[in-house]
C-alpha positions, 0 to 999 in steps of 0.5 A: 724238241720243237718242230721246225716252222713251216715255210710258205714255199718260195719267197715272193720277189719284190720287183718294182720296175720303176724303183729298179730303174731309179736304182740303176740310174743312181748307180750309174751316176755314182760310177758303180762298176758292175765288173768288180774291177774297182773292188779288186784293185782296192782289195789288192791295195789293202791286202798286199803288203808293201816291201819294207826292209824293216819287216822280216818274214817269220822264216828269217827269225832266229830259231829258239833252241829246244831244251 
């Protein structure tokens, strides 16, 4: 079996204050929501089934008799 490659410790953090400021400003102009509320609303729209009379839950299906 081979050995695990050695890690150099902690990863270097790439922080450029000017680039960070540009990113934050671009996000503000795009209307990005930092709280995640917009994401939650969109996710609920996608995942919540609408009430439809033609779709019946599995429990309403007829039981198949055992042989």
